[in-house]
C-alpha positions as CSV (number, residue, x, y, z in Angstrom):
1,M,-0.1,0.0,0.0
2,K,2.7,2.1,0.7
3,K,4.2,1.4,-2.2
4,Q,2.2,2.2,-4.3
5,F,1.3,5.8,-3.0
6,K,4.6,6.7,-2.7
7,I,4.4,5.5,-7.2
8,L,1.2,7.9,-7.2
9,T,2.7,10.7,-5.8
10,A,6.0,10.0,-7.7
11,I,3.8,10.3,-10.9
12,S,1.8,13.2,-10.1
13,L,4.8,15.1,-9.3
14,V,6.0,14.7,-13.2
15,I,2.6,15.0,-14.3
16,A,2.7,18.5,-12.7
17,F,6.2,19.5,-13.2
18,T,5.7,18.5,-17.3
19,N,2.3,20.5,-16.8
20,C,4.6,23.7,-15.8
21,Q,7.3,23.0,-18.6
22,A,4.5,23.1,-21.1
23,K,2.9,26.8,-19.8
24,K,6.2,28.6,-19.4
25,E,7.3,27.1,-23.2
26,V,4.2,28.5,-24.3
27,T,4.8,31.7,-22.2
28,N,8.1,31.9,-23.5
29,N,6.9,31.9,-27.2
30,K,4.3,34.1,-27.2
31,R,6.6,36.8,-25.6
32,Q,8.7,35.8,-28.4
33,K,6.3,36.3,-31.0
34,T,5.4,39.2,-29.3
35,S,8.6,40.8,-29.3
36,K,9.0,40.4,-32.6
37,L,5.5,41.5,-33.9
38,F,5.9,44.9,-31.9
39,A,9.3,45.5,-33.6
40,S,8.4,44.8,-36.7
41,M,5.9,47.4,-36.1
42,D,7.3,49.9,-34.5
43,T,9.2,51.6,-37.3
44,N,10.7,54.4,-35.6
45,N,11.8,52.6,-32.9
46,D,10.8,55.2,-30.0
47,G,9.5,51.8,-27.7
48,K,5.7,51.9,-28.7
49,I,3.3,52.0,-31.4
50,S,1.0,54.5,-32.9
51,K,-2.1,54.1,-35.0
52,Y,0.0,55.2,-37.6
53,E,2.5,52.7,-37.2
54,A,-0.4,49.8,-36.0
55,K,-1.4,46.8,-38.6
56,G,-3.9,44.0,-38.5
57,E,-5.7,42.8,-35.8
58,L,-3.7,45.7,-33.6
59,K,-4.5,48.4,-35.7
60,K,-8.3,47.1,-35.8
61,N,-8.6,47.0,-32.1
62,F,-6.3,49.5,-30.9
63,K,-7.9,51.7,-28.4
64,Q,-8.7,48.2,-26.5
65,S,-5.2,47.6,-26.5
66,D,-4.0,51.1,-26.1
67,R,-5.3,50.6,-21.7
68,N,-3.8,53.9,-20.4
69,N,-5.0,55.9,-23.3
70,D,-2.0,57.9,-24.1
71,G,-2.4,56.9,-28.1
72,F,0.7,54.6,-28.0
73,I,1.0,50.8,-27.1
74,T,4.0,49.4,-25.3
75,K,5.4,45.9,-25.0
76,N,3.7,45.7,-21.3
77,E,0.2,46.8,-23.1
78,M,0.9,44.0,-25.7
79,N,1.7,41.6,-23.3
80,R,-1.3,41.7,-21.1
């Protein structure tokens, strides 16, 4: 009985660890894609995207993405 409990505990820990690693990879991939997208739109390299620099879905949803309503989207606003 104790041996079965130890085995089940070990399996549970492996599954939990694997799940955490997968979530980290997804988050890292998303951040990398966001950084590349941001860099491609920030044509004047000022660290923010204006409504004139925005393209595609970001342009369509500019007001929602510009959370502080300053007329620009920063990397932090894109990552939310």
